[in-house]
C-alpha positions in Angstrom: -143.1 167.2 58.3 -142.8 164.4 60.9 -139.7 162.1 60.8 -142.1 159.2 60.1 -143.5 160.9 57.0 -140.1 161.8 55.8 -138.9 158.2 56.1 -142.0 157.0 54.2 -141.4 159.5 51.4 -137.7 158.4 51.0 -138.8 154.8 51.1 -141.3 155.3 48.3 -138.8 157.2 46.2 -136.2 154.5 46.8 -138.7 151.8 45.9 -139.6 153.6 42.7 -136.0 154.0 41.7 -135.3 150.3 42.3 -138.4 149.3 40.3 -137.4 151.6 37.5 -133.9 150.1 37.4 -135.2 146.6 37.5 -137.5 147.2 34.6 -134.6 148.5 32.5 -132.5 145.6 33.6 -135.2 143.2 32.3 -135.6 145.1 29.0 -131.8 145.2 28.5 -131.5 141.5 29.2 -134.3 140.8 26.7 -132.6 143.1 24.1 -129.3 141.2 24.7 -131.1 137.9 24.2 -132.6 138.9 20.9 -129.3 140.3 19.6 -127.4 137.1 20.7 -129.9 134.9 18.9 -129.8 137.0 15.7 -126.0 137.0 15.7 -125.8 133.3 16.2 -124.1 132.0 13.1 -124.0 128.4 14.2 -127.8 127.9 14.1 -129.9 128.7 11.1 -133.1 128.1 13.0 -134.4 125.9 10.2 -136.3 124.0 12.9 -138.5 125.4 15.7 -136.4 125.9 18.9 -137.4 124.6 22.3 -139.7 127.0 24.1 -141.6 128.0 21.0 -145.0 126.6 19.9 -146.0 127.3 16.3 -149.6 127.5 15.0 -151.1 128.2 11.6 -153.9 130.5 11.0 -155.3 132.4 8.0 -156.4 136.0 7.4 -158.8 137.3 4.8 -156.8 139.0 2.1 -158.5 141.9 0.3 -158.0 140.0 -3.0 -160.6 137.5 -1.9 -158.2 134.7 -0.8 -157.4 133.3 2.7 -153.6 133.8 3.2 -151.5 131.9 5.7 -150.1 133.5 8.8 -147.6 131.8 11.2 -148.2 132.3 14.9 -145.4 131.7 17.4 -146.4 131.4 21.0 -143.9 131.2 23.9 -144.4 128.1 26.1 -144.0 130.1 29.3 -143.5 133.7 30.5 -146.0 135.1 28.0 -146.1 138.9 28.0 -149.2 141.0 27.4 -148.0 142.1 24.0 -147.8 140.7 20.5 -145.7 141.6 17.4 -146.6 141.3 13.7 -143.4 140.9 11.7 -143.8 141.6 8.0 -141.4 140.0 5.4 -139.9 142.0 2.5 -139.8 141.3 -1.2 -138.5 137.8 -1.3 -139.7 134.4 -2.6 -139.1 133.0 0.9 -142.0 135.1 2.2 -142.9 134.4 5.7 -140.3 131.6 5.9 -137.3 133.8 5.2 -134.3 132.6 7.3 -133.6 136.1 8.8 -137.3 136.4 9.7 -137.1 133.0 11.5 -134.2 134.2 13.6 -135.8 137.5 14.5 -139.3 136.0 15.3 -137.9 133.1 17.3 -135.8 135.5 19.3 -138.8 137.7 20.1 -140.9 134.6 21.1 -138.2 133.3 23.4 -138.4 136.5 25.4 -142.1 135.9 25.9 -143.8 137.8 23.0 -146.4 136.2 20.8 -145.4 136.8 17.2 -147.4 136.7 13.9 -145.8 136.4 10.5 -148.3 136.8 7.7 -147.7 135.9 4.1 -147.9 139.0 1.9 -148.4 137.4 -1.5 -147.5 140.4 -3.7 -144.2 140.9 -1.9 -143.6 137.2 -2.0 -144.0 137.5 -5.8 -141.6 140.5 -5.7 -144.2 143.1 -6.5 -144.2 146.4 -4.6 -147.6 147.9 -4.9 -150.6 149.2 -2.9 -152.2 145.8 -2.6 -149.7 144.9 0.2 -150.7 148.0 2.2 -154.3 146.7 2.1 -153.2 143.2 3.1 -151.2 144.6 6.1 -154.3 146.5 7.4 -156.5 143.5 6.8 -154.2 141.1 8.7 -153.8 143.6 11.6 -157.6 144.0 11.9 -158.1 140.2 11.8 -155.5 139.4 14.4 -156.7 142.1 16.8 -160.3 140.9 16.5 -159.9 137.2 16.5 -157.2 136.9 19.3 -158.7 139.8 21.3 -155.7 142.0 21.6 -156.5 145.4 23.1 -155.6 149.0 22.4 -151.9 149.4 21.9 -151.1 145.7 22.5 -150.0 144.7 19.0 -146.7 146.2 17.7 -145.4 145.9 14.2 -142.0 145.4 12.5 -141.8 146.0 8.7 -138.6 144.7 7.1 -137.2 146.0 3.8 -139.9 147.2 1.4 -142.6 146.1 3.8 -141.5 148.9 6.1 -142.6 151.7 3.8 -145.8 149.9 2.9 -146.5 149.4 6.6 -146.2 153.1 7.3 -148.7 153.8 4.5 -151.1 151.1 5.9 -151.2 152.6 9.4 -152.5 155.9 8.0 -155.2 154.4 5.8 -158.9 154.4 6.7 -158.9 150.6 6.3 -156.5 150.3 9.3 -159.4 150.3 11.7 -159.9 152.0 15.1 -157.6 149.9 17.3 -154.3 151.8 17.8 -151.2 149.7 17.4 -148.4 149.6 19.9 -144.9 150.5 18.7 -143.9 150.5 15.0 -140.4 149.7 13.7 -139.0 149.7 10.2 -135.8 147.8 9.4 -133.9 148.6 6.2 -136.8 150.4 4.5 -137.1 153.4 2.2 -138.3 157.0 2.3 -138.6 157.6 -1.4 -139.3 154.5 -3.4 -137.9 155.9 -6.6 -134.6 156.7 -4.9 -134.4 153.2 -3.4 -135.0 151.6 -6.9 -132.4 153.8 -8.5 -129.9 152.5 -5.9 -130.9 148.9 -6.8 -130.0 149.7 -10.4 -126.9 151.9 -10.0 -125.5 151.3 -6.5 -125.5 155.1 -6.0 -127.4 157.1 -3.4 -126.9 160.3 -1.3 -128.5 162.4 1.4 -126.9 165.6 2.6 -123.2 164.9 3.0 -123.7 161.1 3.0 -122.8 159.4 -0.3 -122.8 155.8 -1.2 -121.4 154.2 -4.3 -121.2 150.4 -4.5 -121.5 147.7 -7.2 -125.2 146.8 -7.6 -126.4 143.2 -7.4 -127.4 142.1 -10.9 -130.4 140.2 -9.4 -131.8 143.5 -8.2 -132.0 144.7 -11.8 -133.8 141.6 -12.8 -136.2 141.9 -9.9 -136.8 145.6 -10.9 -137.9 144.7 -14.5 -139.9 141.7 -13.2 -141.8 144.0 -10.8 -142.5 146.9 -13.2 -142.7 145.1 -16.6 -146.3 146.3 -17.0 -145.2 149.9 -16.9 -143.5 149.7 -20.3 -145.4 151.7 -22.9 -143.6 150.4 -26.0 -145.4 147.5 -27.8 -144.2 143.9 -27.1 -145.6 140.6 -25.8 -145.2 141.1 -22.1 -146.6 137.7 -21.2 -143.9 135.7 -23.0 -141.1 138.0 -21.7 -142.5 137.6 -18.2 -142.5 133.8 -18.5 -138.9 133.8 -19.5 -137.9 136.3 -16.9 -139.5 134.2 -14.2 -136.8 131.5 -14.7 -134.1 134.1 -14.0 -135.9 135.3 -10.9 -136.0 131.8 -9.7 -132.3 131.4 -10.3 -132.7 128.9 -13.1 -130.3 130.3 -15.6 -130.4 127.2 -17.9 -134.2 127.3 -18.3 -134.1 131.1 -18.6 -131.7 131.0 -21.5 -133.7 128.2 -23.2 -136.9 130.2 -22.9 -135.1 133.4 -24.0 -133.8 131.6 -27.2 -137.4 130.8 -28.2 -138.6 134.3 -28.0 -139.4 136.5 -31.1 -136.5 138.8 -32.0 -138.0 141.9 -30.5 -138.8 140.3 -27.2 -135.5 138.4 -27.1 -133.5 141.7 -27.6 -135.6 143.5 -25.0 -135.0 140.7 -22.4 -131.3 140.6 -23.2 -131.2 144.3 -22.4 -132.9 143.7 -19.1 -130.4 141.0 -18.2 -127.4 143.2 -19.0 -126.1 144.4 -15.6 -125.9 148.2 -15.3 -125.7 148.7 -19.0 -126.7 152.1 -20.4 -129.4 150.5 -22.4 -130.9 148.8 -19.3 -130.8 152.0 -17.4 -132.6 153.8 -20.3 -135.3 151.1 -20.1 -135.6 151.6 -16.3 -136.0 155.4 -16.9 -138.9 154.7 -19.2 -140.6 152.6 -16.6 -140.1 155.1 -13.8 -141.4 158.0 -15.9 -144.6 156.0 -16.4 -144.8 154.6 -12.8 -143.8 157.8 -11.0 -147.3 158.6 -9.6 -147.6 155.1 -8.2 -144.0 155.2 -6.7 -144.8 158.6 -5.1 -148.0 157.2 -3.6 -146.1 154.4 -1.9 -143.3 156.7 -0.6 -143.4 157.8 3.1 -141.9 161.1 1.8 -145.3 161.9 0.3 -147.5 160.8 3.2 -145.3 161.4 6.3 -147.9 163.6 7.9 -150.5 160.8 8.0 -148.3 158.2 9.7 -149.7 157.3 13.2 -147.5 157.4 16.3 -143.7 157.3 16.7 -141.7 155.2 14.3 -138.5 153.4 15.3 -136.2 153.4 12.3 -133.4 150.8 12.2 -131.1 150.5 9.2 -127.8 148.7 8.5 -125.0 151.0 7.3 -123.7 148.0 5.2 -127.1 147.6 3.5 -126.6 147.0 -0.3 -130.3 146.6 -1.1 -131.8 149.8 0.3 -129.2 152.5 1.2 -129.0 153.8 4.8 -129.4 157.3 3.4 -133.1 156.5 3.1 -133.2 156.1 6.8 -131.7 159.5 7.3 -134.3 161.0 4.9 -137.2 159.2 6.7 -136.0 160.5 10.0 -135.8 164.0 8.6 -139.4 163.7 7.3 -140.8 162.4 10.6 -138.8 164.6 12.9 -139.6 164.1 16.5 -142.0 161.3 15.6 -139.1 159.0 14.8 -136.2 157.4 16.6 -133.3 156.5 14.4 -130.4 154.0 14.7 -128.0 153.3 11.9 -126.3 150.0 12.9 -122.8 150.0 11.5 -122.4 146.3 12.0 -125.5 145.1 10.0 -126.5 144.8 6.3 -129.9 144.4 4.8 -131.0 141.7 7.3 -130.3 141.3 11.0 -127.9 138.4 10.4 -125.7 140.1 7.9 -122.8 141.7 9.7 -120.3 144.3 8.5 -116.6 143.5 8.0 -115.1 145.2 11.0 -115.1 143.6 14.4 -114.5 147.0 16.0 -117.6 148.4 14.3 -119.6 145.4 15.6 -118.4 146.1 19.2 -118.8 149.9 18.9 -122.3 149.8 17.6 -123.6 146.8 19.7 -124.2 149.0 22.7 -126.3 151.5 20.7 -128.3 148.6 19.2 -128.8 147.2 22.7 -130.2 150.4 24.0 -132.3 151.1 20.8 -134.0 147.7 21.0 -134.6 147.9 24.7 -136.3 151.3 24.2 -138.4 149.8 21.4 -139.5 146.9 23.6 -140.4 149.4 26.4 -142.5 151.4 23.9 -144.2 148.2 22.8 -145.2 147.4 26.4 -146.4 150.9 27.2 
């Protein structure tokens, strides 16, 4: 080999190394920017930040309606990728404050972001209708805005994460392959996750969690699965009264409850009794009846049909869905999953754990995890 050829080879290798390092530098810088914005406690991002343009569009929901979808566009430095961010079971829907922070952060690093409304999740119902809505929204965005193969990545938060995983394996998904897929704070077995909501207890392998459950979670459970009671009672009047408690209107809820017939009033009183043995017995009745549906929505039962690699992010401090579900999901997916248990986060990316040391210790791992996800989205 001539000296000239040797010099050229070394120059090419050196250039490739520098290019590789520069790409990682950019990804790490973007990852740090996202984490900095998410962790900014001084700004609730109730208004659109400078550098972000918001548009409104609609997508055809399988139920026959046209549902809204927020579209965030970076004013400059637009990348060749887009993200769809899916909200969890919350009345805030696509306008959840934590979703705002995450999506504005992604837009500010040059990514176009879509946040569709998922009406069933907004109404706190976890069922198969949302999987169909996710697939319909993805197909619509890809077709209308002309995104190519692998150019649209997805993030499913909370209960939307498990439903997203089911949607990607359904025939209704379409033929255009998505980019990267991330779940944040989602479940592997829906029944296990719901039991945690009711009891505050969960375990996987040697990991065990025991905490005080949020009473609102129990109310949301009965609101969601009221139709799965087999005993006779007037479900409509109970639901109307329960809606007040779901909305946080205790006064109207108590007033509506006082007007119920004795049987319905006693039943609602049991539902509102936090962690009581009677309430847990009612929950068992529901889950016995709803088990086939719960299994059909659980990644544990359809892990083999999930397309591509899944990036699993979960907060160790999560008091809504236990981090043990992330461990179980990783075990089910094996090499097709990348897992990060963030010790300094709770159920949403703005909810930090109590220890500053934990925040520092886990920040680096989170930085690398997010940079790798952004890299997968671009590839």
